[in-house]
All heavy atoms as an XYZ file, in Angstrom:
928
protein
N     -20.448      5.995     45.402
C     -19.114      6.038     45.938
C     -19.204      6.050     47.472
O     -19.879      6.862     48.056
C     -18.431      7.300     45.408
C     -17.088      7.559     45.980
S     -16.138      8.900     45.192
C     -17.333      9.972     44.496
N     -18.485      5.105     48.114
C     -18.535      5.020     49.568
C     -17.651      6.085     50.204
O     -16.688      6.554     49.615
C     -18.124      3.632     50.033
C     -16.658      3.333     49.822
C     -16.267      1.934     50.244
O     -16.843      0.991     49.723
O     -15.369      1.835     51.096
N     -18.003      6.450     51.423
C     -17.213      7.435     52.155
C     -15.902      6.817     52.609
O     -15.779      5.611     52.749
C     -17.989      7.930     53.377
C     -19.164      8.810     52.990
O     -19.101      9.434     51.922
O     -20.133      8.856     53.752
N     -14.941      7.664     52.872
C     -13.645      7.215     53.364
C     -13.483      7.690     54.790
O     -13.915      8.778     55.144
C     -12.524      7.790     52.490
C     -11.165      7.433     52.989
C     -10.649      6.180     52.749
C     -10.427      8.337     53.724
C      -9.403      5.830     53.231
C      -9.182      8.000     54.213
C      -8.668      6.744     53.957
N     -12.863      6.878     55.613
C     -12.565      7.312     56.971
C     -11.173      6.817     57.354
O     -10.683      5.829     56.829
C     -13.612      6.790     57.955
O     -13.562      5.384     58.012
N     -10.561      7.531     58.261
C      -9.236      7.194     58.750
C      -9.408      6.370     60.023
O     -10.181      6.759     60.900
C      -8.433      8.489     59.044
C      -7.129      8.178     59.723
C      -8.203      9.253     57.756
N      -8.696      5.244     60.149
C      -8.794      4.460     61.385
C      -8.382      5.293     62.603
O      -7.467      6.116     62.533
C      -7.797      3.310     61.159
C      -7.604      3.234     59.678
C      -7.799      4.627     59.165
N      -9.064      5.071     63.722
C      -8.813      5.832     64.947
C      -7.369      5.750     65.421
O      -6.823      6.708     65.936
C      -9.718      5.337     66.078
C     -11.165      5.732     65.866
O     -11.437      6.599     65.004
O     -12.027      5.179     66.573
N      -6.756      4.577     65.279
C      -5.430      4.349     65.853
C      -4.321      4.371     64.803
O      -3.264      3.794     65.007
C      -5.395      3.016     66.594
C      -5.637      1.838     65.664
O      -6.125      1.996     64.551
N      -5.294      0.656     66.116
N      -4.546      5.050     63.686
C      -3.562      5.093     62.609
C      -3.272      6.518     62.177
O      -4.126      7.390     62.226
C      -4.073      4.354     61.365
C      -3.900      2.872     61.386
C      -2.451      2.521     61.273
C      -2.300      1.133     60.723
N      -0.945      0.679     60.755
N      -2.057      6.720     61.716
C      -1.681      7.972     61.075
C      -1.817      7.736     59.581
O      -1.331      6.725     59.064
C      -0.233      8.356     61.437
C      -0.118      8.648     62.934
C       0.224      9.561     60.601
C       1.300      8.810     63.425
N      -2.479      8.639     58.905
C      -2.658      8.512     57.458
C      -2.101      9.753     56.789
O      -2.447     10.878     57.148
C      -4.149      8.332     57.095
O      -4.635      7.169     57.767
C      -4.323      8.147     55.597
N      -1.225      9.511     55.817
C      -0.612     10.584     55.046
C      -1.197     10.534     53.641
O      -1.140      9.500     52.981
C       0.923     10.417     54.966
C       1.542     11.538     54.135
C       1.539     10.360     56.349
N      -1.746     11.654     53.205
C      -2.208     11.793     51.828
C      -1.161     12.594     51.087
O      -0.851     13.724     51.477
C      -3.557     12.514     51.766
C      -4.684     11.732     52.379
C      -5.038     11.916     53.701
C      -5.372     10.795     51.621
C      -6.066     11.198     54.271
C      -6.412     10.067     52.179
C      -6.752     10.268     53.510
N      -0.597     12.006     50.043
C       0.471     12.676     49.325
C       0.353     12.513     47.822
O      -0.591     11.912     47.312
N       1.339     13.070     47.140
C       1.425     13.001     45.681
C       2.779     12.409     45.296
O       3.772     12.602     46.011
C       1.279     14.395     45.073
C      -0.014     15.136     45.402
C       0.076     16.593     44.937
C      -1.211     14.440     44.767
N       2.848     11.747     44.169
C       4.079     11.070     43.768
C       5.235     12.033     43.548
O       6.374     11.692     43.827
C       3.872     10.252     42.476
O       3.342     11.116     41.471
C       2.927      9.093     42.692
N       4.974     13.226     43.083
C       6.034     14.176     42.712
C       6.320     15.222     43.792
O       7.134     16.116     43.596
C       5.660     14.897     41.417
C       4.321     15.611     41.511
C       4.228     16.893     42.026
C       3.143     14.974     41.106
C       3.008     17.535     42.138
C       1.918     15.621     41.195
C       1.860     16.891     41.715
O       0.652     17.517     41.821
N       5.706     15.105     44.940
C       5.776     16.135     45.981
C       6.962     15.904     46.920
O       6.975     14.930     47.682
C       4.466     16.126     46.765
S       4.462     17.160     48.230
N       7.956     16.811     46.910
C       9.107     16.627     47.805
C       8.725     16.749     49.284
O       9.341     16.108     50.137
C      10.071     17.739     47.389
C       9.235     18.756     46.702
C       8.084     18.016     46.087
N       7.711     17.544     49.607
C       7.282     17.686     50.995
C       6.592     16.410     51.489
O       6.712     16.047     52.659
C       6.360     18.892     51.156
C       7.028     20.168     50.733
C       6.635     20.856     49.598
C       8.109     20.671     51.459
C       7.274     22.010     49.199
C       8.760     21.831     51.071
C       8.340     22.487     49.938
O       8.984     23.637     49.549
N       5.898     15.731     50.592
C       5.270     14.448     50.933
C       6.346     13.412     51.232
O       6.251     12.665     52.209
C       4.380     13.971     49.783
S       3.048     15.117     49.366
N       7.381     13.392     50.408
C       8.502     12.466     50.629
C       9.232     12.801     51.928
O       9.645     11.908     52.669
C       9.450     12.496     49.442
C       8.815     11.875     48.216
C       9.710     11.950     47.002
C       8.938     11.296     45.856
N       9.281     11.717     44.588
N       9.381     14.080     52.224
C      10.006     14.496     53.476
C       9.201     14.048     54.681
O       9.762     13.631     55.697
N       7.887     14.131     54.574
C       7.011     13.686     55.659
C       7.162     12.184     55.873
O       7.260     11.718     57.010
C       5.550     14.056     55.357
O       5.451     15.485     55.270
C       4.607     13.547     56.432
N       7.210     11.429     54.784
C       7.426      9.983     54.878
C       8.740      9.681     55.591
O       8.786      8.839     56.491
C       7.504      9.359     53.483
C       6.193      8.957     52.887
C       6.410      8.248     51.564
O       6.933      8.830     50.617
N       6.006      7.007     51.503
N       9.797     10.354     55.193
C      11.111     10.129     55.801
C      11.093     10.470     57.293
O      11.671      9.759     58.111
C      12.186     10.942     55.090
C      12.573     10.376     53.758
C      13.664     11.209     53.109
C      13.961     10.677     51.720
N      14.940     11.488     51.010
N      10.444     11.576     57.625
C      10.337     11.982     59.029
C       9.693     10.875     59.859
O      10.185     10.509     60.928
C       9.512     13.271     59.128
C       9.215     13.699     60.535
C      10.129     14.475     61.240
C       8.039     13.324     61.161
C       9.863     14.862     62.548
C       7.765     13.705     62.461
C       8.684     14.476     63.154
N       8.585     10.321     59.380
C       7.877      9.270     60.107
C       8.670      7.966     60.119
O       8.731      7.279     61.143
C       6.483      9.060     59.508
C       5.531     10.255     59.645
C       4.264     10.029     58.828
C       5.197     10.536     61.096
N       9.292      7.629     58.994
C      10.104      6.410     58.922
C      11.273      6.457     59.894
O      11.568      5.474     60.572
C      10.637      6.185     57.500
C       9.584      5.624     56.549
O       8.601      5.007     57.028
O       9.757      5.796     55.324
N      11.972      7.600     59.967
C      13.129      7.734     60.858
C      12.737      7.560     62.320
O      13.558      7.164     63.139
C      13.805      9.093     60.668
C      14.642      9.171     59.412
C      15.192     10.562     59.209
C      16.487     10.714     59.950
N      17.167     11.984     59.648
N      11.504      7.844     62.637
C      11.025      7.709     64.010
C      10.305      6.390     64.243
O       9.687      6.189     65.281
C      10.129      8.889     64.367
C      10.982     10.117     64.636
C      10.326     11.397     64.258
N      11.245     12.511     64.397
C      12.165     12.841     63.474
N      12.299     12.145     62.381
N      12.976     13.870     63.660
N      10.360      5.502     63.255
C       9.759      4.161     63.342
C       8.257      4.231     63.619
O       7.728      3.499     64.454
C      10.471      3.322     64.405
C      11.941      3.243     64.189
N      12.509      2.429     63.238
C      12.970      3.915     64.764
C      13.812      2.576     63.247
N      14.126      3.495     64.151
N       7.592      5.136     62.929
C       6.151      5.316     63.097
C       5.418      4.496     62.048
O       5.751      4.517     60.864
C       5.767      6.811     62.963
C       6.531      7.669     63.986
C       4.267      7.007     63.079
C       6.277      7.314     65.429
N       4.411      3.759     62.495
C       3.564      2.980     61.595
C       2.495      3.915     61.032
O       1.758      4.543     61.797
C       2.924      1.834     62.373
C       2.126      0.898     61.490
O       2.392      0.846     60.269
O       1.224      0.218     62.020
N       2.431      4.032     59.707
C       1.456      4.935     59.097
C       1.007      4.391     57.749
O       1.680      3.573     57.139
C       2.027      6.345     58.938
C       3.221      6.437     58.010
C       3.060      6.830     56.689
C       4.494      6.130     58.453
C       4.152      6.915     55.840
C       5.595      6.216     57.620
C       5.424      6.612     56.305
N      -0.157      4.854     57.332
C      -0.670      4.543     55.987
C      -0.296      5.700     55.080
O      -0.466      6.854     55.463
C      -2.201      4.412     55.996
C      -2.672      3.242     56.818
O      -2.012      2.218     56.908
N      -3.830      3.395     57.439
N       0.179      5.369     53.887
C       0.502      6.414     52.914
C      -0.377      6.206     51.696
O      -0.360      5.131     51.092
C       1.973      6.367     52.505
C       2.374      7.574     51.693
C       2.818      8.729     52.317
C       2.274      7.577     50.305
C       3.157      9.859     51.584
C       2.611      8.698     49.569
C       3.062      9.830     50.212
O       3.389     10.949     49.494
N      -1.137      7.211     51.352
C      -2.019      7.138     50.180
C      -1.509      8.129     49.151
O      -1.480      9.332     49.400
C      -3.480      7.437     50.568
C      -3.966      6.376     51.561
C      -4.362      7.485     49.319
C      -5.324      6.637     52.152
N      -1.085      7.594     48.013
C      -0.625      8.426     46.908
C      -1.851      8.767     46.066
O      -2.290      7.974     45.244
C       0.427      7.682     46.059
O       1.435      7.186     46.932
C       1.040      8.590     45.026
N      -2.406      9.931     46.308
C      -3.687     10.306     45.710
C      -3.626     10.311     44.191
O      -4.532      9.798     43.525
C      -4.171     11.670     46.263
C      -5.443     12.123     45.583
C      -4.365     11.581     47.775
N      -2.536     10.838     43.614
C      -2.478     10.911     42.148
C      -2.161      9.558     41.506
O      -2.188      9.430     40.296
C      -1.476     11.976     41.684
C      -0.062     11.717     42.160
O       0.126     11.011     43.160
O       0.868     12.247     41.528
N      -1.921      8.544     42.310
C      -1.686      7.210     41.782
C      -2.929      6.339     41.788
O      -2.879      5.165     41.420
N      -4.041      6.898     42.211
C      -5.291      6.150     42.323
C      -6.155      6.314     41.071
O      -5.960      7.250     40.298
C      -6.085      6.655     43.539
C      -5.385      6.469     44.863
C      -5.304      5.018     45.299
O      -6.212      4.233     44.946
O      -4.335      4.670     45.984
N      -7.126      5.424     40.930
C      -8.083      5.568     39.831
C      -8.940      6.805     40.098
O      -8.954      7.337     41.209
C      -8.943      4.307     39.678
C      -9.783      4.021     40.912
O     -10.730      4.793     41.186
O      -9.483      3.030     41.620
N      -9.632      7.267     39.090
C     -10.371      8.536     39.178
C     -11.405      8.542     40.302
O     -11.536      9.529     41.031
C     -11.045      8.827     37.830
C     -11.363     10.287     37.607
C     -10.120     11.183     37.619
O      -9.048     10.789     37.144
O     -10.258     12.315     38.118
N     -12.126      7.446     40.476
C     -13.149      7.390     41.523
C     -12.513      7.480     42.912
O     -12.963      8.247     43.766
C     -13.964      6.102     41.410
C     -15.076      6.019     42.437
C     -15.912      4.748     42.300
O     -15.857      4.081     41.260
O     -16.624      4.441     43.269
N     -11.442      6.725     43.138
C     -10.761      6.766     44.439
C     -10.139      8.134     44.680
O     -10.198      8.669     45.797
C      -9.676      5.688     44.507
O     -10.256      4.414     44.450
N      -9.534      8.694     43.643
C      -8.919     10.018     43.762
C      -9.967     11.045     44.202
O      -9.723     11.827     45.116
C      -8.311     10.427     42.420
C      -7.506     11.698     42.476
C      -7.015     12.154     41.111
C      -6.361     11.070     40.326
N      -5.815     11.535     39.041
N     -11.125     11.026     43.569
C     -12.204     11.964     43.919
C     -12.673     11.750     45.353
O     -12.951     12.715     46.076
C     -13.374     11.830     42.957
C     -13.033     12.337     41.575
O     -12.134     13.154     41.395
N     -13.732     11.833     40.565
N     -12.744     10.511     45.766
C     -13.176     10.181     47.130
C     -12.160     10.712     48.146
O     -12.527     11.326     49.141
C     -13.329      8.665     47.247
C     -13.818      8.192     48.573
C     -14.186      6.716     48.540
N     -13.210      5.926     47.818
C     -12.525      4.906     48.342
N     -12.719      4.553     49.581
N     -11.661      4.236     47.612
N     -10.862     10.514     47.874
C      -9.832     11.000     48.786
C      -9.806     12.527     48.847
O      -9.702     13.111     49.924
C      -8.451     10.470     48.395
C      -8.284      8.988     48.603
C      -7.656      8.200     47.644
C      -8.749      8.369     49.758
C      -7.504      6.837     47.837
C      -8.596      7.014     49.950
C      -7.967      6.253     48.991
O      -7.812      4.899     49.185
N      -9.905     13.170     47.709
C      -9.878     14.637     47.681
C     -11.091     15.203     48.426
O     -10.969     16.171     49.179
C      -9.793     15.166     46.235
C     -10.026     16.666     46.180
C      -8.438     14.811     45.618
N     -12.251     14.581     48.266
C     -13.448     15.032     48.987
C     -13.239     14.879     50.492
O     -13.618     15.759     51.278
C     -14.674     14.248     48.534
N     -12.610     13.789     50.898
C     -12.333     13.588     52.317
C     -11.310     14.607     52.828
O     -11.499     15.220     53.875
C     -11.823     12.160     52.577
C     -11.448     11.938     54.006
C     -12.426     11.724     54.962
C     -10.127     11.977     54.398
C     -12.080     11.543     56.298
C      -9.771     11.798     55.720
C     -10.750     11.577     56.673
N     -10.234     14.796     52.084
C      -9.196     15.752     52.473
C      -9.793     17.142     52.661
O      -9.449     17.855     53.604
C      -8.049     15.771     51.440
C      -7.279     14.451     51.495
C      -7.124     16.954     51.652
C      -6.357     14.231     50.312
N     -10.699     17.510     51.785
C     -11.317     18.843     51.848
C     -12.060     19.072     53.167
O     -12.170     20.203     53.636
C     -12.259     19.044     50.667
C     -12.760     20.451     50.542
C     -13.580     20.665     49.271
O     -14.090     19.686     48.706
O     -13.701     21.825     48.863
N     -12.519     18.008     53.810
C     -13.230     18.168     55.088
C     -12.302     18.601     56.214
O     -12.753     19.188     57.194
C     -13.966     16.873     55.509
O     -13.008     15.845     55.785
C     -14.948     16.420     54.444
N     -11.003     18.294     56.099
C     -10.043     18.676     57.141
C      -9.035     19.709     56.660
O      -8.328     20.311     57.458
C      -9.287     17.445     57.697
C     -10.248     16.511     58.410
C      -8.516     16.726     56.619
N      -8.959     19.894     55.343
C      -7.999     20.815     54.733
C      -8.668     21.446     53.506
O      -8.511     20.944     52.393
C      -6.730     20.042     54.344
C      -5.745     20.864     53.549
O      -5.880     22.074     53.414
N      -4.752     20.196     52.998
N      -9.423     22.524     53.704
C     -10.175     23.132     52.599
C      -9.319     23.547     51.400
O      -9.821     23.599     50.279
C     -10.823     24.363     53.241
C     -10.898     24.042     54.690
C      -9.684     23.201     54.972
N      -8.020     23.792     51.619
C      -7.151     24.148     50.491
C      -6.818     22.937     49.622
O      -6.307     23.079     48.526
C      -5.848     24.762     51.003
C      -6.031     26.105     51.613
C      -4.725     26.760     51.986
N      -3.584     25.841     51.976
C      -2.524     25.962     52.720
N      -2.430     26.966     53.561
N      -1.536     25.105     52.658
N      -7.033     21.740     50.169
C      -6.738     20.479     49.479
C      -5.274     20.410     49.053
O      -4.952     19.978     47.960
C      -7.658     20.264     48.274
C      -9.121     20.209     48.623
C      -9.975     20.012     47.408
C     -10.292     21.366     46.846
N     -11.246     21.407     45.778
N      -4.378     20.815     49.939
C      -2.950     20.805     49.639
C      -2.306     19.549     50.220
O      -2.893     18.851     51.047
C      -2.299     22.071     50.192
O      -2.587     22.200     51.567
N      -1.075     19.301     49.797
C      -0.376     18.082     50.185
C       0.995     18.417     50.737
O       1.603     19.394     50.310
C      -0.238     17.162     48.965
C      -1.559     16.684     48.460
C      -2.229     17.370     47.465
C      -2.139     15.548     48.990
C      -3.459     16.937     47.006
C      -3.370     15.110     48.535
C      -4.037     15.800     47.539
N       1.476     17.595     51.662
C       0.781     16.462     52.268
C      -0.265     16.923     53.282
O      -0.164     18.001     53.854
C       1.903     15.709     52.982
C       2.904     16.757     53.334
C       2.829     17.765     52.206
N      -1.241     16.080     53.470
C      -2.217     16.241     54.539
C      -2.066     15.006     55.415
O      -2.211     13.887     54.925
C      -3.652     16.347     53.992
O      -3.761     17.531     53.202
C      -4.671     16.408     55.114
N      -1.750     15.214     56.678
C      -1.494     14.109     57.600
C      -2.563     14.129     58.687
O      -2.732     15.133     59.378
C      -0.094     14.217     58.239
C       0.217     12.961     59.052
C       0.977     14.453     57.179
N      -3.268     13.005     58.834
C      -4.339     12.901     59.814
C      -3.914     11.900     60.878
O      -3.535     10.774     60.566
C      -5.659     12.486     59.146
C      -6.010     13.523     58.085
C      -6.768     12.327     60.176
C      -7.186     13.167     57.228
N      -3.989     12.325     62.118
C      -3.522     11.525     63.244
C      -4.699     10.860     63.954
O      -5.112     11.264     65.034
C      -2.709     12.399     64.195
C      -1.411     12.838     63.587
C      -1.362     13.937     62.747
C      -0.248     12.129     63.819
C      -0.176     14.333     62.159
C       0.946     12.511     63.231
C       0.986     13.613     62.403
N      -5.247      9.851     63.305
C      -6.328      9.051     63.879
C      -7.440      9.879     64.446
O      -7.864     10.881     63.857
N      -7.890      9.493     65.633
C      -9.010     10.195     66.268
C      -8.551     11.255     67.275
O      -9.331     11.719     68.093
C      -9.936      9.189     66.952
C      -9.275      8.443     68.100
O      -8.050      8.600     68.299
O      -9.973      7.684     68.794
N      -7.277     11.658     67.185
C      -6.764     12.665     68.123
C      -7.233     14.069     67.783
O      -7.103     14.979     68.595
C      -5.224     12.676     68.144
O      -4.751     13.095     66.864
C      -4.659     11.311     68.507
N      -7.724     14.260     66.563
C      -8.127     15.593     66.128
C      -6.980     16.375     65.519
O      -7.170     17.499     65.056
N      -5.784     15.800     65.528
C      -4.610     16.470     64.972
C      -4.557     16.269     63.464
O      -4.695     15.153     62.961
C      -3.322     15.909     65.591
C      -3.230     16.055     67.087
C      -2.987     17.483     67.530
O      -2.360     18.252     66.781
O      -3.427     17.822     68.637
N      -4.361     17.367     62.736
C      -4.170     17.337     61.288
C      -3.020     18.286     60.989
O      -3.016     19.418     61.466
C      -5.432     17.809     60.526
C      -5.174     17.862     59.028
C      -6.619     16.911     60.830
N      -2.041     17.799     60.235
C      -0.919     18.646     59.843
C      -0.956     18.777     58.329
O      -0.985     17.779     57.607
C       0.438     18.067     60.313
C       1.590     18.913     59.789
C       0.479     17.983     61.827
N      -0.961     20.012     57.876
C      -0.987     20.305     56.445
C       0.374     20.877     56.073
O       0.847     21.812     56.710
C      -2.115     21.304     56.109
C      -2.074     21.671     54.632
C      -3.470     20.720     56.487
N       0.986     20.286     55.069
C       2.293     20.751     54.638
C       3.402     20.094     55.431
O       3.176     19.199     56.246
N       4.612     20.551     55.186
C       5.799     19.964     55.804
C       6.274     20.869     56.931
O       7.133     21.714     56.762
C       6.885     19.793     54.738
C       8.115     19.074     55.200
C       8.051     17.761     55.630
C       9.350     19.704     55.195
C       9.186     17.089     56.049
C      10.494     19.037     55.617
C      10.401     17.733     56.039
O      11.527     17.061     56.449
N       5.687     20.677     58.101
C       6.009     21.470     59.277
C       6.518     20.502     60.348
O       5.725     19.828     61.020
C       4.768     22.216     59.754
C       5.045     23.158     60.905
O       5.907     22.834     61.755
O       4.391     24.208     60.966
N       7.838     20.406     60.482
C       8.435     19.413     61.364
C       8.011     19.571     62.823
O       7.800     18.579     63.516
C       9.956     19.438     61.247
C      10.498     18.981     59.905
C      12.019     19.099     59.878
C      10.073     17.554     59.605
N       7.879     20.791     63.293
C       7.461     21.015     64.687
C       6.046     20.482     64.911
O       5.792     19.756     65.879
C       7.521     22.516     65.013
C       6.846     22.886     66.320
C       7.815     22.987     67.457
C       7.204     23.535     68.715
N       6.489     22.600     69.523
N       5.130     20.821     64.010
C       3.756     20.335     64.141
C       3.696     18.819     63.998
O       2.939     18.151     64.708
C       2.847     21.003     63.108
C       2.537     22.443     63.425
C       1.599     23.037     62.402
C       1.333     24.498     62.696
N       0.472     25.113     61.669
N       4.484     18.264     63.064
C       4.512     16.806     62.898
C       4.993     16.125     64.174
O       4.389     15.156     64.639
C       5.409     16.407     61.723
C       4.837     16.597     60.332
C       5.925     16.389     59.279
C       3.675     15.647     60.090
N       6.083     16.638     64.744
C       6.628     16.042     65.966
C       5.605     16.103     67.097
O       5.376     15.111     67.792
C       7.916     16.741     66.393
C       8.533     16.108     67.626
C       9.578     17.000     68.252
C      10.095     16.452     69.554
N       9.105     16.090     70.547
N       4.989     17.253     67.281
C       3.998     17.412     68.348
C       2.808     16.466     68.146
O       2.345     15.836     69.100
C       3.508     18.855     68.424
C       4.585     19.823     68.923
O       5.630     19.352     69.432
O       4.380     21.047     68.771
N       2.326     16.357     66.920
C       1.185     15.485     66.638
C       1.557     14.013     66.798
O       0.752     13.214     67.284
C       0.657     15.762     65.226
N       2.776     13.655     66.409
C       3.248     12.273     66.599
C       3.297     11.960     68.093
O       2.870     10.887     68.529
C       4.626     12.055     65.931
C       5.297     10.787     66.452
C       4.477     11.981     64.422
N       3.791     12.893     68.903
C       3.858     12.682     70.350
C       2.468     12.463     70.950
O       2.278     11.594     71.805
C       4.549     13.862     71.040
C       6.039     13.931     70.734
O       6.607     12.937     70.225
O       6.632     14.999     70.994
N       1.487     13.227     70.497
C       0.104     13.060     70.968
C      -0.411     11.674     70.580
O      -1.020     10.970     71.392
C      -0.819     14.165     70.387
C      -2.289     13.846     70.623
C      -0.462     15.515     70.991
N      -0.124     11.275     69.349
C      -0.596      9.970     68.858
C       0.056      8.828     69.633
O      -0.612      7.873     70.021
C      -0.296      9.869     67.365
C      -0.949      8.709     66.691
S      -2.729      8.953     66.564
C      -3.154      7.516     65.614
N       1.360      8.919     69.885
C       2.058      7.866     70.630
C       1.530      7.778     72.059
O       1.390      6.683     72.609
C       3.579      8.111     70.620
C       4.142      7.863     69.210
C       4.285      7.211     71.628
C       5.587      8.273     69.045
N       1.225      8.922     72.669
C       0.681      8.915     74.025
C      -0.660      8.183     74.075
O      -0.950      7.462     75.034
C       0.526     10.340     74.546
N      -1.448      8.347     73.039
C      -2.769      7.710     73.011
C      -2.701      6.273     72.501
O      -3.408      5.402     72.994
C      -3.729      8.535     72.139
C      -5.152      8.042     72.215
C      -6.127      9.024     71.640
C      -7.548      8.524     71.850
N      -8.528      9.449     71.361
N      -1.849      6.032     71.501
C      -1.712      4.709     70.887
C      -0.231      4.354     70.795
O       0.395      4.537     69.747
C      -2.330      4.689     69.486
C      -3.810      4.974     69.456
C      -4.291      6.201     69.005
C      -4.729      4.025     69.880
C      -5.651      6.467     68.969
C      -6.086      4.284     69.859
C      -6.545      5.509     69.395
O      -7.887      5.766     69.364
N       0.364      3.840     71.866
C       1.804      3.544     71.857
C       2.222      2.586     70.742
O       3.356      2.646     70.265
C       2.057      2.916     73.235
C       0.897      3.290     74.069
C      -0.253      3.543     73.148
N       1.319      1.738     70.309
C       1.652      0.760     69.269
C       1.927      1.402     67.903
O       2.397      0.739     66.987
C       0.547     -0.299     69.124
C      -0.769      0.207     68.567
C      -1.731      0.812     69.589
O      -1.348      1.024     70.751
O      -2.885      1.073     69.200
N       1.652      2.688     67.771
C       1.917      3.375     66.506
C       3.427      3.503     66.261
O       3.862      3.640     65.135
C       1.197      4.743     66.449
C       1.971      5.808     67.184
C       0.936      5.173     65.032
N       4.206      3.404     67.337
C       5.657      3.439     67.182
C       6.154      1.998     67.162
O       6.040      1.271     68.140
C       6.321      4.220     68.306
C       7.776      4.462     68.044
C       8.351      5.523     68.962
O       7.943      5.635     70.111
N       9.288      6.285     68.462
N       6.695      1.605     66.000
C       7.183      0.244     65.823
C       8.422      0.024     66.680
O       9.215      0.950     66.872
C       7.529     -0.018     64.348
C       6.352      0.152     63.406
C       6.748     -0.128     61.987
C       7.325      1.125     61.363
N       7.544      1.024     59.931
N       8.574     -1.205     67.176
C       9.793     -1.487     67.942
C      11.017     -1.286     67.052
O      11.009     -1.641     65.875
C       9.650     -2.956     68.339
C       8.279     -3.366     67.977
C       7.706     -2.341     67.056
N      12.035     -0.706     67.626
C      13.259     -0.471     66.867
C      14.130     -1.715     66.920
O      14.222     -2.358     67.969
C      14.004      0.727     67.439
C      13.204      2.004     67.324
C      13.952      3.188     67.901
O      15.165      3.182     67.958
N      13.221      4.192     68.321
N      14.757     -2.044     65.806
C      15.629     -3.216     65.819
C      16.804     -2.976     66.770
O      17.300     -1.855     66.889
C      16.105     -3.339     64.370
C      15.800     -2.034     63.741
C      14.722     -1.373     64.537
N      17.188     -4.034     67.446
C      18.305     -3.919     68.382
C      19.599     -3.739     67.604
O      19.848     -4.427     66.622
C      18.385     -5.183     69.236
C      19.281     -5.023     70.431
C      19.180     -6.208     71.367
O      18.055     -6.559     71.759
O      20.239     -6.769     71.672
N      20.390     -2.782     68.049
C      21.661     -2.525     67.373
C      22.657     -3.606     67.749
O      22.761     -3.989     68.916
C      22.208     -1.148     67.755
C      21.378     -0.018     67.245
C      21.992      1.298     67.634
C      21.129      2.445     67.122
N      21.699      3.723     67.491
N      23.380     -4.077     66.743
C      24.413     -5.076     67.004
C      25.626     -4.369     67.585
O      26.012     -3.293     67.134
C      24.799     -5.782     65.705
C      23.708     -6.654     65.171
C      24.179     -7.405     63.955
C      23.064     -8.264     63.417
N      23.461     -8.998     62.226
N      26.190     -4.999     68.566
C      27.392     -4.438     69.178
C      28.606     -5.175     68.647
O      28.602     -6.385     68.528
C      27.329     -4.568     70.695
C      26.260     -3.709     71.278
C      26.301     -3.783     72.759
N      25.500     -2.659     73.260
C      25.615     -2.208     74.474
N      26.465     -2.739     75.309
N      24.871     -1.207     74.869
N      29.592     -4.412     68.349
C      30.831     -5.019     67.904
C      31.796     -5.099     69.066
O      31.584     -4.518     70.126
C      31.448     -4.212     66.760
O      32.016     -3.034     67.272
N      32.866     -5.794     68.853
C      33.898     -5.921     69.859
C      34.467     -4.561     70.257
O      34.868     -4.348     71.391
C      35.024     -6.821     69.320
C      36.195     -7.091     70.236
C      35.727     -7.775     71.510
C      37.223     -7.939     69.530
N      34.417     -3.621     69.329
C      34.996     -2.295     69.569
C      33.962     -1.225     69.881
O      34.245     -0.046     69.813
C      35.825     -1.883     68.342
C      36.903     -2.864     68.035
C      36.758     -3.766     66.999
C      38.054     -2.908     68.793
C      37.738     -4.686     66.716
C      39.047     -3.843     68.524
C      38.886     -4.730     67.478
N      32.739     -1.601     70.249
C      31.683     -0.618     70.493
C      31.934      0.231     71.730
O      31.325      1.260     71.892
C      30.339     -1.314     70.606
O      30.333     -2.204     71.702
N      32.827     -0.199     72.578
C      33.112      0.572     73.775
C      34.014      1.768     73.498
O      34.167      2.643     74.312
C      33.759     -0.313     74.864
C      35.076     -0.910     74.434
C      36.264     -0.244     74.672
C      35.107     -2.140     73.794
C      37.464     -0.798     74.280
C      36.320     -2.690     73.403
C      37.498     -2.027     73.647
N      34.639      1.839     72.320
C      35.570      2.930     72.004
C      34.851      4.192     71.652
O      33.917      4.366     71.124
C      36.489      2.521     70.858
C      37.400      1.339     71.168
C      38.201      0.969     69.922
C      38.355      1.670     72.298
């Protein structure tokens, strides 16, 4: 079984299909237009699942979810902690601005000045 590593310039979220905190973390990142990888650990085959859990244990000995790894910044957020997520996202954007996707331009209507 090969080792797993997180890309230096990517945010990786390890979550579970039934976890409301994992879904909340996804929504938090989506609302901020953050580019991230989401790995649904319980949706993987047994070998991949074991590989991911072994990797998660290196940064989160409790092996709880979600576990969010912020590339090579050294930031890891365990659980659904919005303050820690925001702070870690800010560190990641400062180092890798491309992690924040461009936001679509809002259409203006004739009445947008009201």
